[in-house]
C-alpha positions, 0 to 999 in steps of 0.5 A, spaced: 579 483 538 579 476 535 576 475 528 571 471 531 568 477 534 568 482 528 562 483 525 560 486 518 560 493 521 568 492 523 569 490 516 565 496 513 569 501 517 576 498 516 575 496 509 569 500 506 569 507 509 566 509 502 560 505 503 558 508 510 554 514 507 550 508 503 548 505 510 546 511 513 541 513 507 538 506 507 538 506 515 534 513 514 529 510 509 528 504 514 527 508 520 522 513 515 518 507 512 519 501 517 514 499 522 517 497 528 513 491 531 511 492 539 516 488 543 514 480 544 512 479 552 517 476 556 516 469 558 516 466 565 512 461 569 506 460 566 507 465 560 505 463 553 510 463 547 510 469 543 505 469 537 508 467 531 508 473 526 507 474 519 510 480 515 507 484 510 511 489 505 507 494 502 512 496 496 511 503 494 516 504 488 524 506 488 528 512 490 534 511 485 536 504 486 533 503 493 526 500 494 521 504 498 517 500 502 513 499 509 514 493 512 508 491 517 508 485 522 502 482 525 500 475 528 498 469 524 492 468 529 489 474 525 489 471 518 483 476 516 487 482 518 492 484 513 497 490 512 492 495 512 489 493 519 496 493 522 498 500 518 492 503 521 492 500 528 500 501 529 503 506 524 498 511 522 504 516 522 506 512 515 499 513 512 501 519 508 507 515 505 502 510 502 497 515 500 502 519 497 505 513 493 498 511 491 496 518 489 502 519 484 500 512 481 493 514 480 495 521 477 500 518 472 494 515 469 488 519 470 492 525 468 492 523 461 484 525 461 486 531 465 484 529 471 487 529 478 487 526 485 488 530 491 484 526 496 483 518 495 478 517 500 473 522 497 475 522 489 474 515 489 468 514 493 463 515 487 466 510 483 467 514 477 475 515 477 475 507 479 472 505 472 476 510 468 482 508 471 481 501 470 480 503 462 486 507 462 490 501 466 487 496 461 488 500 455 480 500 453 474 505 452 469 504 458 462 505 454 459 511 458 452 507 458 455 502 463 456 507 469 454 513 472 458 519 470 455 524 475 452 519 480 447 523 485 445 517 489 448 512 494 446 506 490 448 509 483 455 510 486 455 503 489 453 501 482 459 504 479 464 501 484 461 494 483 462 495 476 469 497 477 470 491 481 468 487 475 473 490 471 478 488 476 476 481 476 476 481 468 483 484 468 486 478 472 485 481 479 483 478 485 476 480 488 477 486 492 477 485 500 473 491 500 466 492 499 463 497 494 459 500 500 465 501 504 468 505 498 462 509 497 462 511 505 469 514 505 472 508 508 479 510 507 482 503 509 477 500 504 479 505 498 487 504 500 486 496 499 483 497 492 488 502 490 494 498 492 492 492 489 491 496 482 498 499 484 501 492 485 499 489 478 500 496 474 506 499 477 510 499 471 504 500 466 505 507 462 
């Protein structure tokens, strides 16, 4: 085989066999966390060009020196759709990885108040934990008269989530794509969007 026909794996096997385990580990992480896009349709007479794709990457933290992330791909012809739409539609098996990372993130901070989250879609639905989490992340006390600590109606829960969204805007975050009503209605996708935005900004906060 000429040198022109050799590739990175030839070099790896010949000159760096000690790196094989690292490659295998990275490949295993990729297979676990990566999302495979459906194959592009074959082109033929009268067929359209394949759609232009946009890649999303949900960064979930690190395992040692490696980044853990879910990679997602969707056509740019659907600009209103985001990584979570793709995650739910094409890779529901990856949801637990995303949820586990977000639960670890929120509990890191809520544990300071002796609070713990196990179910994202239900425990954030009344907005109380969202408000308290924002106070912890931004290092301030949220006056209790600004929200309902024990909301007992849909409207009170919507008030709490809306107030948490205002605190997010004050903290420099973009307006959440989710609606407060969707979070209160136990829409997991909406809750994940909100929490991932917090994670993305405050993942290094102590």
